[in-house]
Structure formats: structure tokens, C-alpha cells
N, C-alpha and C positions, 0 to 999 in steps of 0.2 A: 504493498503500499502506499503510496508515494502526497497522501495529502495533509498538508500543513500541520504544524502539531503547534495546534489552541495553544500556548505557553507562552511566558513570557521568556526574555531571555535573563538565561540563569551560565551559562559558562560560567562556565563558567567564565619667627623672630630669624633676621639676614642676620648670618652670618656669614664666614670662610669656617664650613669647622672641618675642611681636610684642607689638602694640601694634592698639589698636583702630582706629586709623588707616591703617593698615600692611592690616588683612583690610577697612577700605570702599573703596579706592583701586583703583577700577575692578569689584569684585568688585558686579556687577548682576546684577537677578535675570532679566532680558531675553536676555543676549546678553553675549561677552565682556568680557574688561577693555577697558577704554576706554584707558590709556594704552598708547603702541608699546611702553615698554620690557618691560609684564605681559602681552602678548599671546602667548595659548597656543595648541598644539594638542592635543588630546584626544580619545576617545573623546566624542561627542556633542557634540560641537561648545564649550561654555562647561561651568562648571561645575555651571548650570543643565540641561543635560546632554539640553538642547531641539535634536534629533540635524536643524536642520534650516542648509544652504547657504549661503553669495551664490552661489556656485559660478553660471555660465552656457554655454549652449553647449554643455550637455551630449550627448553621443548616448543614442537612446532604441533604435536595433534595432541589431545587428553581431552577427559570426560570432567566435565563439572560434576554432574552426577545427572540426579534425579529430585524436582520441586511437586508440591502439589497446587493444580493451578488455582484455585480458590486462598488459601490464604499463603502462599508462598514459603510453606516451611520448604527448607533443603531434606529432602530424603534420604541423600546419600545416594545406595544404589551401587552400581557399577563405576565407580569410582575410581580414576586412574589420572596421576601425574601432577596430582593436590599435595601439597606440604600439610598446607591448612587452612582453615575461611573464618572470619572475623563477621559478626553482623556488625551491620552500618545502619545506616536511620531507614526512610524508606522511600527517598527519595539522593540520591549523588550524582551530582553534577559534577563536580573535584578530581580533582587527579591524586595517584599516592603519590610520594615521594618516599624515599628509606636512607636511611641517614644513622649513622651510631650505634646501630642496633635494637633502632625501633625506626615503625611505618605510621605518616602521618596520611591523614585523610579528612575532608570535608565530608557533612553531612547533615541530616534532620536530626529529632530527638527523639524519634520513634523506637530507639533502642533500648532509650533510656538507662543506659549505666550511671546514672547518681541518682539517690532516693530520690532526693530532692526536687528533682526533677524528672517525677512520672511526664512517659507518654505526652500524655492529654496537653504534656503545656511543648509549648511551639517555639524550639531556639533553630541556632545555628550554630555548628560542634565540628570544634575539630577534635581529632580523636588520635589519643597515641596506642600504638600494639605495640607488642615483646617481636622484632624481626624473629625472633626460632620458630614461635611458637605463636605470633597468633594474638595471647591473650595480653588483654585491656591493662593499661596501665594507667591514662590519667584523659580527661576532656577542657577540651576549653569550650564556657558554656557564656552563646549569647543570645541575648535576649534581645527579642523584636523590638524596635524602635515603635513610640509610639503614631507615627506619622502614619501608618495604616504600611498597605497594599504594594501605594506608590512609591515609597522608599525602601520599603522593607516586605519582599511579598512572602503570605506564608505559603511553608512547608517545603519552602526550599532549601534550606537551611544554608551552609557556608560553602559556597561556590569556588573561592579560591583556593591555589595550593600554598604551600610554604617554601621561602627559604631557610634553609637550615646553616648554621656555622658553628664546628663543635657544641659546645653544652646554648646558643644562643639560638631561636626560632623570631622569623616576622611572617607574620600576616593581615591579612584584611578584612575586616569581619562585613559580613551583611550590617552594619550599620556603617559602616562609614570610615571604622578605626584602625590605624593602624596598630597593631600590636608589639611588643616583644617580649615571648615570653620563653621563659627557663626551660630545660629539654626534660628537664631530672620531674619536671611539675613541683608536688610536695612532700613526693616521694624520698626527697633529700631532708627533709625538717626544716628548711630553710626556706623565710618569706622575702627574695631579692628584692630588693626596689629598683628609684624612690618610690615605684606605685606600694600602695598598700591597700587596699582598699575591694581586694578580692569576695565575690562572694559564699566562697567557700575557700577552707584550707586541709579542706581532706587528703588522703592520699590520692586519689584518685581525681583531685583538682588541679586546674591548670594554676601555675606562679608566675603572671605578670611581670618584668620588668619595666616597663613603660608602656605608653596609649597614646596616641595620637587622634582627636575626632576631630575628621574633615570637614565633616558638617556642620562643626562649635565653631573653630576657629576657624574657618577660611569660609565659611559659606556657603559651602557646593549643595547644590541639592540632588542625590543622584535618583535617576531614573529605574527603578524597581529594586537596585539593590547595587552597593559595590561588588566588582567579580574582577579584580587585577592581582595576578599574582606579580608580587614583586622581587626584582632583582637588586645588586646591586652592585655600585659603581667601588670600588674601593668601602670604602666607610660612609659611602653614602647611598642610602634607598630611593630608588625613581618609583614612586606609584602614579596611578591613573586616578583621579577623586574621583569618576562616574559620574562627575554632572553632566546634569540633561536637561530635556523634558519633561513639562507634566503628562500625564499621556488620559487625563482628563479634559486637555482643553488645546493641547499640544502647545501651552507657551512657556520660554521657558524660566523658570523663577529666578536665574540666578546667572546673570548672561553675562557677567565682570567675575563670576569666582574660576578661582586657576581649573584647569583640567589637569595639568602635569605636574607633581611636585616633586623635591627633593629633603629627603630627613637624612639628620645623623644619627645614622645607623645603632653607635651607642645610645645614646642621649632623647633622640626621640623629635631634637629639635627642629625647626624649619630651619632651610638654607637659600631655596627659593622656590617661586612659583613661578606658573607658567600658564595665560587663560585663551592661549592664540583661537581655537578654536572661534571665541566669542559667539555673538548672536550666530553665527553660519551650523550650531549643533543638530543638524536635524532627528536624534535619536536621545540613546545613551551613551553612552560611552565606556564601554566592556572591553577591550583589549589590555594587551600587560604590555607593557616596555619593554624595552633591548640596549641591549650596551658592548661597546666594542673598541676598540680602538683601528679607527682606519684613517688612510692614508697619512701617519703617523699624530694625529688630531684621537683623544678620547670624544664619542661621540654616544648622547643619550639620543634614544629615538624609540618615539613616541606615537602613534596613531590615535586622529584627533577624531572627533565623532560628526566633525564636518568634510571626513573621508578623505582628507588629506594626512599625508604619515613629516612626522618635523623630528630636524634631529641637532640635540643643543651640544655646544662643548659643554661637556664636563672639567671643568675646573675650576681649582679655589679660584672667589673673587670677593669683593665687597660692592656689589650689585644685587639687589633684592632681584633681580630676573638674568635670568640665564642668555648667551649669547647666540642664536639664532645661525645655525652654516646651512641650511637647506631645507625645502621646504618641495614635494612632491604631490599635488592632485592624484588620484589613484582612480577620480571618474572620467571617462572623455566628458569633454566638454557639452556635447549633446545633450548628454543624458540628463537626465532630468526626475523630481526624489517628487511621489505622490502618496505615499505613505499608504501602511497597511501592505504596502509587498508591490504597489502597483507601476510603478515606477522603474524607470532601469539604474538608476543613480543609489549608490551604495554607501553607506557608513563602509567599516573594519569593527569586525570581530574578531578577526585571527590578530595575530602577534607576529610582528617583525623579525627574521631573520635574518642571520648574518654565517655567509661562506664564502670564501675566498676573494673575502674584502667589499663583495659584493652585496645589498641590500632587499630581499623577497618577500612582498606581502602582497594578499588575498582582499577582497573586497566581499563584505557579506550583507545583511541586515540580520536581527533580531528572529529567534526564528518559528511565531507565531507569526509572519510574514510572510515565510514562502519561501516557493524555490524562485530562480530568477537569474538571468545574469549575472556573472561574479567578473572581475577580472585580476591577473594573475599578473604581479611588474616584476620586475627586474631590473635594479638602479645601482648606477656608480654614484658614491658617499661622497667622491673627494668633488664632488663641483659643487658652486655656493650659489643660493639666492635662489629663486622662483626654478629648480629645473625640471616641473612637469612636460611631457608631452607635447603640451598645446598650449596656448598664448589664447587670452581672446581680447580682440581692441577694437577700439571705438569707429567714428568715422572718420578721425583723422590721424589711425593707427597708433592712438596711447593706449595703452595699456590697462584693461575696465578690473579693478575689485573683485576679491568670491564673493557671491550671492551664495544662497541656502536650496533655492528647488531648483535651478537652473541655470549655469554660468553665464551663457547665451542669452543674448535679447537680441532675433533679430530682426526685429522692426523697428527697432532703434537704430539701425544697420550698425549692428555689431558685427563681429565676425572673425570664424576661429583659424589660427594659420599655426603652424608647428614651432612649434621653441627650438631657437637655433644655441639656444641653453641646455637642452634637455637630456637630462641624465639617465634617459628610458636607456637598458642593452636589448632590453624585450618583450615584449605585452602579450601576451598571450587569453585570448576570449576563447579558447576552443581550435580544433584540426584548422578551421577557417583561417586564425592567423599565426597558425602554425613557420616559425623562421621569422617572430617578430615585426610580423608587417600582417597588423589587427587591419578593420575595417571599426574607427573610430564611432562610438555612439551608436554602432548598429544591433541590435539584441536581433539574433540568431534564435529566438522562440523555446520553446518547452515545449516536454512528453505530450502534456495535451491539444500541442496544435501541430505536432510533426512527429516523423517515424521516428521508430526506435534508434535509424541510422543516425537524425538531423541531432535526438536527442544526446546523444555520445559522442557529438561532435560541440558539444556547448559547454563551456566551461563555467559553470556557475555557482552561484552564491555559497560562502565557504566560512564557517567558523570558523576550521583548526587552521594552523600553520603550516607550511610544511616539514619537509625531513630531506638534506641531501647527506648523500651521503657515496662514493666512489663517482661522484660527476654527476650523479643521477637523482633529479628529485619526483620525490610523492606527494603527491594531496591529494587530500578527501573531499569531495565538497558535501553542498546538503540536499542535491537530489540523488545522490547517491554512487558518487560516482569516484571512481579512483585515478587520480590523472599520473602518468612517468613519462617525466620530461625530458630533457639533457637540461642540465644546469646554465651551463656554460651561453648554447642558442635557443632556447625553448621550444626546441623541435620533439614530436611528442614520439614516444614511441610504442606508446601503447595505453589505451582508455578502457577501463574493466566496470560496469555497473554491478552493483551489491544488492540492488534490491530493497535498499531501507538508507533509510535518511543516517548519517556520516552529521557529529558532533565534536566531534575531536580529532587529534592531530594522530598522527605514525608517529612509530617508536621504530628506529632501525638501529639493528643489534646481530650479531653473527651472522652478519651474508642473507637478512630477512627483514620483513616487513612489520610488522605487527599494527591493525589497525582495528578499533570495536568499529559498530553499529546499532543504530538503537530495533532492532528485532533480538540484541542481543547477544550477535554474532564478536568472536573474535575474530580476523580475517588476517590470513599467515600466508603472506607472499613472496619468490626470491625475492634479494634486491638483485633486477638483472633488466637488463634494456629487453628482452627479450617478457610477456605478459605469462607466469608460471603460480598458480595459485597454489600454495602446497597443503594448506587447510582451512575448515571451515566448523571453529569449535565455539558449541552453544552454549552458553552460558549460565540461562535459565530467566537472566531481565535485561533490560535495557543495558548499552553499553557511554556510558555519555563521555568520559572521561579518556584518559590519557593512558596507557598502560606504560608501565614503570620496572626496570631494567633493573637487576644489580647481583651479583658473584653469577649463581646460574639457577637464578630461580625468578621468573614473571613475575611482577605483580597487577592484577586487575581492580579497579573496580567496577563492579555494576548498579542498580538503580539502590539494590539493598545489603549486599553485602562485600565481601573484600577476601581475594584468593588468591595465596602464593602456591605458583605452579610453577613445575621443576620435577626434573627426569627422577 
């Protein structure tokens, strides 16, 4: 079934608080920090967000067991290659992260691990389990905002994935709080500070080190919830606030509020903030940032809710605003935003990925908006200024400022022209744009209006990010297509229809690509320019997140359970 998912998006003081040396130390475009003290675990493996794991000997095929159709109870049955299973909540849109002998995953409170919070209490939860056996260790409990469903949607839980370094963990809650937690929880008997106002201090509770309320401190107003998975540039956290439009009236409550912020990782103090998308935010902002040193310059890369990609110089300074290096419009200028998924102008849910000195980004919309045309770009991050592939000029040939609904007004005599400063290396809208020669603004149809062949020739809206390994780029789109391209040229190798919506991102590991879908399958492809589907593993529940590999074990979160899979 390809019916649109009727559900909102779940995805998931100024100071020179750091030095250029601390930013550059270990922050590399191709992988995680090199210093052992700096090695981190996070969604997408590293700040570059290219989800390639060095794990080996991972399972290809397994049997997750049987489930009661009415209650969802795991009946086990003929289970194979399952190390352990842990109960999550009733909905899970987060992706597991493994570090320091623990596994972390966001969900809701349906599992009710803490006695003071029965399942009837709606919470966002970050759960911590023992990596060895799946034993519950502690839970960070996030009570719902009183603003209601427009700012903190019920039953969805916590959709972000954490960043972990040593004994510290950072994540964003559904309330729009950035929190630093002690990875031990209160099991060590200590209350790490300066935060001392935890709701519980038992062995199953989280220990908050510091908390920064983005809505309270910055005036941002998130749409549905904040779903940013943070990353770090040295000692600085990069965070998207989630500032967005009110779904009841389509107005922007806080147009001047920041969309992108940097916080001191150690103290939670604000380093800088930027509100670049401004009035042009299309819907909400649910993407996560990336960081890499590109062309010798440390770059903090954010996807804006206006469909533009922004890069800021991530160096120390005494200005409340960071230096904008470049920006790139990821929508063709002719595209139109109509809301509710009707138009072909998109926002960005996906996260930017850095590989081989290039930046890759895909466009998409809230899953509730359904299917539609999408765009996948490969961008040169060494250019400066407006590096979009096209410009809009007025009758006199002067550039026209960006607009929200449509960039060009032909009735006013405006025109779209190629940008001589374009950073676009290639642009993929489907097989018709193979080789980086797109047809700007032309929607190539959907399955309801075209043959299956035409359907498979289209790059649809995407929620997940691509993964790139051995020169091959693999990405799943929301219409259920998996696309494999040459990462350097954009040439299509193969497209495969998995017959179910894809919410998460692929994992590349051990010569294979792992990808989950809404039907509850984890598909395993050979990492190859030739299509080779190795296995299709039924998990019993939808898989909305991204698999994680550590050692020789694969960790997969379904809507209700966390599986550790190994031979």
C-alpha cells in the first residue's frame, strides 16, 4: 500500500566558548574524531553523517520470531540470530546508538519502566540498555508541553538520537530542550551538576548535567516537536531549534527566532544563533546538522525549513552571528509550495552528508504530505555566497531575493537564469536527470499518474539521508524506492522498489547495505553497482529508524522493540 501516512513528522549569551584549535582537533570530513578522547557515537557515525560502519561479520538473514497480531506480544517461535530483544514504547522513530557498553534509543512511555510513570502517562523517553543482554538501565523522562499537539505531539515520544562521548550524552527532547546527561544515570549514586532538579533520583532515572530550553531562551516555536539529532564541532554542539509554522493557521509565530544554534558542549551556554530562513520557512524544521573541515575551513552545515542548505564558518569569534560561507537553494526556481503535499516545492527533512569533500542533500516533506517529486544534490562546499544552480533576476537583470511560495514571478517580468557561481556538481530527479542534466522544475509524476516504469524513473521525496561507500551512493525515498548512484557523477546504477514507505536512512557495513521500511522489513543489499537483494527480514513491526552496527552485532529498532542481531 502506498497511501500517505496520516501522521505528523516524527523523524525523527554570546561568547568565544571554544578555540579554532579545539574545533579542528579530530574534526575530519571523512570520519569520526581521531583523538581517542574525542571518539564519539552518534546517528550517522560521525559529524560528517555518512552512515558507514567498520563492523564486520554482521548477519544477513535472521528470524525475529512471531508476534500476536492483536496484542503485538512477541511469541518468539523459531527465532534465529537474535542475541536479545528489549521492549520499547508503542511508537519509535528514533535510531539506536551504541557506546560504552550501552545502547540508547528514543521512544514513548508505553513500556512504563518507571513505577511513578505508568503507561497512561504520555512521555518522551530516552531509554538506556546494557549492550551485553538488553537489560534496562535507566530512562530520561520528558513530560509533555502544555502547548499541546501543535508543539509536542502526543504518543510520538522522543524522535532524536543522542551523541555520546565518554561519560556524557547530549540529545534534544520533544520539548525543545538540549540536555547533557551522565551516561551512568543515578546508578553511580552521584548527582552531576549544575542541574539538580531531576524529577527522580533512583537507579532507573537519568542524571541531567545541564539543560538549555530553546523555546524559553530563544523564543522559537517548534511545529509538532523538535526532532534534531545533535552533532559536535569540537567542544561545540550544533543544534536545529525546529522553529516552524503553526499548523492550525499556517502562520509563523516566531519569524525572528533562531533556526540554527551552537552551544558550549561543556556548559550549555549559547555560543551563537542564526535565523537565516526567517519568514520563508515552509512548514517545520526537522533536519539535523553536519560538520566537516572542507577546503581547510571548518563548516557547520544546516538544512533550513525554506529548502535552502546553509554553511557557516565554525570558528571562535566575538560576534553573536556566525559567518555565512555559502547557501544553496535545493528547489528548482519554478517549483511551487502549495502545502499539504500538493506542490513540487519541498522543505528538507534529510540530513546533509559529507563524503570526499562534497556535500549531499535530499529534499522532502512531512510524511503526512505523502509522496511527490524530490531532488538529490551533490554540492561543492568550497564556493562562497549564493551557490544555487539557478538565479532569479528582475527585468533589469538584478537578483531577486528568495520568496517562500515560489522563487520566480513571471508576471512581473522575472526570469530564471543559470548561476555562474553554481556549486552544483550533479542533480538527480530520477533517471531523466542522469548524469547531472536535470529538467528544472519539471515534476515527473507519481505512480497514480504514470506506469510503474515511469514511477521507478523518479526520485521522490526523502526523509532519510544517503550513505556513500566505495564510490556508491544509496538512498531510500518515501515512495519506497531504493536508488543506487555513482557518488561522483550522479549516474544511476539501479533502482529497486521495496513496496513500502522508507522513513530511515541506510547503513553501509561489511560490504552490505541495511535499510528498514514501514512494512517492518529490513532489506539487505550487496554494496554493488549491480542490484543484488541478499535478504528481506521481517521484524514484526514498522522500522522507522536507521540500523546501527557495533562489533559483529546489528541493532534495529522497530516501532515497539529493540533487537540485537548477530550470528
